[in-house]
Each structure stands twice: as C-alpha cells, then as structure tokens.
VEXLUM-196868 format. One record per residue: residue number from 1; x negated, z, y of N, C-alpha, C, O in turn. Coordinates in pm, whole numbers, m for minus. Layout:
VEXLUM-196868
{node NUM,{X,Z,Y},{X,Z,Y},{X,Z,Y},{X,Z,Y}}
...
END
This chain:
VEXLUM-196868
{node 1,{m105,m20,m87},{13,10,13},{m85,6,122},{m175,89,136}}
{node 2,{m63,m109,210},{m94,m39,399},{m29,7,484},{91,33,481}}
{node 3,{m76,15,537},{m17,103,649},{m94,51,790},{m212,16,784}}
{node 4,{m31,49,898},{m75,m10,1049},{86,48,1143},{189,103,1105}}
{node 5,{44,9,1252},{146,m9,1358},{176,m122,1408},{101,m219,1395}}
{node 6,{274,m127,1464},{352,m263,1524},{421,m238,1656},{482,m132,1672}}
{node 7,{416,m318,1739},{543,m297,1865},{569,m441,1876},{501,m535,1916}}
{node 8,{722,m425,1813},{797,m573,1869},{894,m509,1989},{984,m425,1994}}
{node 9,{813,m611,2100},{899,m585,2230},{1054,m636,2305},{1118,m590,2400}}
{node 10,{1080,m756,2209},{1188,m823,2270},{1249,m871,2153},{1210,m846,2039}}
{node 11,{1358,m950,2187},{1461,m968,2066},{1388,m1107,1985},{1408,m1127,1865}}
{node 12,{1300,m1201,2073},{1281,m1268,1973},{1179,m1235,1891},{1177,m1265,1772}}
{node 13,{1067,m1158,1964},{954,m1053,1861},{1012,m1043,1717},{969,m1095,1614}}
{node 14,{1172,m926,1744},{1199,m908,1643},{1253,m1035,1526},{1219,m1045,1408}}
{node 15,{1315,m1095,1577},{1369,m1248,1536},{1251,m1290,1447},{1256,m1281,1325}}
{node 16,{1155,m1332,1508},{1022,m1396,1407},{968,m1265,1346},{947,m1291,1228}}
{node 17,{952,m1199,1359},{905,m1078,1245},{993,m1091,1099},{948,m1115,987}}
{node 18,{1151,m1063,1146},{1209,m1037,1037},{1161,m1195,957},{1125,m1173,842}}
{node 19,{1156,m1327,992},{1193,m1455,962},{1066,m1435,870},{1083,m1446,749}}
{node 20,{940,m1406,918},{837,m1368,874},{815,m1299,713},{766,m1348,611}}
{node 21,{894,m1120,753},{883,m1098,663},{946,m1115,508},{895,m1093,398}}
{node 22,{1091,m1168,549},{1150,m1237,405},{1097,m1384,382},{1185,m1463,347}}
{node 23,{1002,m1423,391},{954,m1541,302},{826,m1442,176},{742,m1497,106}}
{node 24,{851,m1301,183},{790,m1239,109},{829,m1192,m27},{943,m1144,m27}}
{node 25,{782,m1191,m117},{870,m1091,m266},{888,m918,m213},{981,m841,m191}}
{node 26,{728,m917,m207},{757,m752,m152},{825,m659,m73},{889,m727,7}}
{node 27,{848,m528,m49},{904,m457,25},{846,m436,116},{723,m433,107}}
{node 28,{909,m413,241},{802,m420,380},{907,m274,418},{1027,m291,399}}
{node 29,{862,m135,470},{948,m45,531},{867,1,648},{745,19,647}}
{node 30,{988,26,795},{937,64,889},{976,214,924},{1085,260,891}}
{node 31,{873,294,1000},{924,399,999},{911,406,1135},{799,378,1176}}
{node 32,{1004,439,1229},{983,522,1350},{1078,666,1381},{1201,663,1387}}
{node 33,{986,805,1401},{1000,897,1420},{1076,954,1249},{995,931,1159}}
{node 34,{1184,1006,1206},{1202,1030,1078},{1313,941,1019},{1379,986,925}}
{node 35,{1343,796,1075},{1397,706,1036},{1326,617,946},{1210,590,978}}
{node 36,{1384,553,816},{1263,438,781},{1350,348,727},{1427,373,634}}
{node 37,{1336,205,807},{1416,98,767},{1359,36,653},{1256,76,601}}
{node 38,{1460,m110,595},{1378,m219,520},{1359,m308,663},{1432,m307,762}}
{node 39,{1240,m381,640},{1189,m480,748},{1242,m608,766},{1225,m686,860}}
{node 40,{1332,m621,632},{1393,m765,655},{1568,m765,690},{1657,m850,685}}
{node 41,{1559,m602,733},{1700,m583,826},{1697,m630,968},{1588,m598,1016}}
{node 42,{1758,m683,1039},{1772,m690,1184},{1826,m625,1205},{1803,m566,1311}}
{node 43,{1935,m585,1127},{2023,m420,1230},{1948,m302,1197},{1915,m225,1287}}
{node 44,{1915,m276,1063},{1799,m150,1072},{1694,m158,1196},{1679,m74,1286}}
{node 45,{1639,m255,1182},{1483,m271,1305},{1565,m220,1442},{1517,m135,1517}}
{node 46,{1691,m280,1465},{1760,m228,1592},{1848,m120,1601},{1946,m121,1675}}
{node 47,{1812,m10,1515},{1837,94,1508},{1722,195,1512},{1725,299,1446}}
{node 48,{1607,157,1602},{1453,229,1573},{1457,245,1715},{1502,159,1791}}
{node 49,{1417,339,1746},{1335,361,1885},{1211,228,1946},{1090,247,1932}}
{node 50,{1262,112,2007},{1171,m3,1982},{1079,35,2152},{1047,m64,2217}}
{node 51,{1062,100,2179},{999,162,2266},{850,190,2242},{753,173,2317}}
{node 52,{858,233,2127},{740,336,2076},{704,207,1962},{783,137,1899}}
{node 53,{537,207,1966},{514,192,1779},{555,235,1708},{572,356,1718}}
{node 54,{613,143,1548},{671,113,1472},{542,156,1346},{435,99,1366}}
{node 55,{546,219,1263},{467,279,1156},{522,162,1048},{642,141,1031}}
{node 56,{420,93,982},{461,m50,902},{391,3,753},{283,62,743}}
{node 57,{472,m29,653},{434,86,516},{413,m88,427},{521,m127,383}}
{node 58,{321,m164,406},{303,m262,293},{359,m239,162},{279,m160,112}}
{node 59,{436,m258,88},{439,m218,m73},{357,m361,m140},{430,m453,m178}}
{node 60,{241,m374,m150},{208,m501,m224},{42,m479,m177},{23,m404,m81}}
{node 61,{m67,m536,m238},{m213,m535,m241},{m246,m690,m237},{m158,m775,m246}}
{node 62,{m375,m719,m224},{m425,m832,m277},{m403,m983,m167},{m386,m955,m48}}
{node 63,{m404,m1126,m200},{m350,m1225,m132},{m246,m1190,m64},{m268,m1140,46}}
{node 64,{m132,m1203,m100},{40,m1196,m41},{m18,m1092,89},{m28,m1124,208}}
{node 65,{m48,m975,31},{m46,m876,174},{m192,m896,269},{m214,m849,381}}
{node 66,{m243,m943,223},{m354,m1009,310},{m259,m1121,397},{m265,m1134,519}}
{node 67,{m199,m1173,336},{m173,m1322,419},{m82,m1272,530},{m100,m1305,647}}
{node 68,{33,m1179,485},{173,m1150,535},{124,m1082,650},{204,m1076,744}}
{node 69,{m15,m1015,670},{m77,m889,779},{m138,m1008,888},{m135,m983,1009}}
{node 70,{m202,m1155,831},{m233,m1218,893},{m137,m1334,984},{m164,m1414,1073}}
{node 71,{m27,m1300,919},{64,m1400,1007},{197,m1299,1103},{301,m1348,1145}}
{node 72,{154,m1148,1121},{197,m1062,1201},{114,m1025,1267},{161,m931,1331}}
{node 73,{6,m1041,1295},{m127,m1023,1354},{m116,m1003,1537},{m192,m943,1613}}
{node 74,{11,m1081,1565},{15,m1052,1724},{91,m925,1720},{67,m856,1819}}
{node 75,{177,m872,1635},{219,m763,1655},{172,m632,1653},{222,m548,1727}}
{node 76,{73,m602,1570},{10,m525,1531},{m80,m466,1652},{m140,m535,1734}}
{node 77,{m77,m293,1645},{m134,m239,1801},{m254,m210,1749},{m342,m163,1821}}
END
C-alpha cells in the first residue's frame, strides 16, 4: 500500500481525478479527518473537506500503482 496527500482544488480537478482512478482495478481510499471514502466516487469526494490536503491510500503495489501515481502527479502535495 502506498500513502500520500493530494489537493483537489476545483470541480474539474475532481472529475479528472475520478476518471483516472476508475481506469484501475485496485482500490483507492481518500481520508479527510475521520472520514474515509472510495476515490472512485464523485459524491464521496464532495463529502470531504476539500480545502485541506486529502490522504490517499493506494491498495496496490508494482507497475500499476506506479503508473497511477504518475498520472495523478499534478495533484500530489
């Protein structure tokens, strides 16, 4: 599992992020405070406090996880 923080500052950022996450089979969780949501859920992401960085847990290792992280590099804090 890989963990890091991202910042989604606009609706377009959220839509692009969800589109990227949905291309992969593995699970990705987002954590803000005590709330954890599925990163593939736009509604779940909108329920988080988006004014602060969000913790990302990627439940995968290897080439797919590295490719995913490379695609979302623009959002990583």
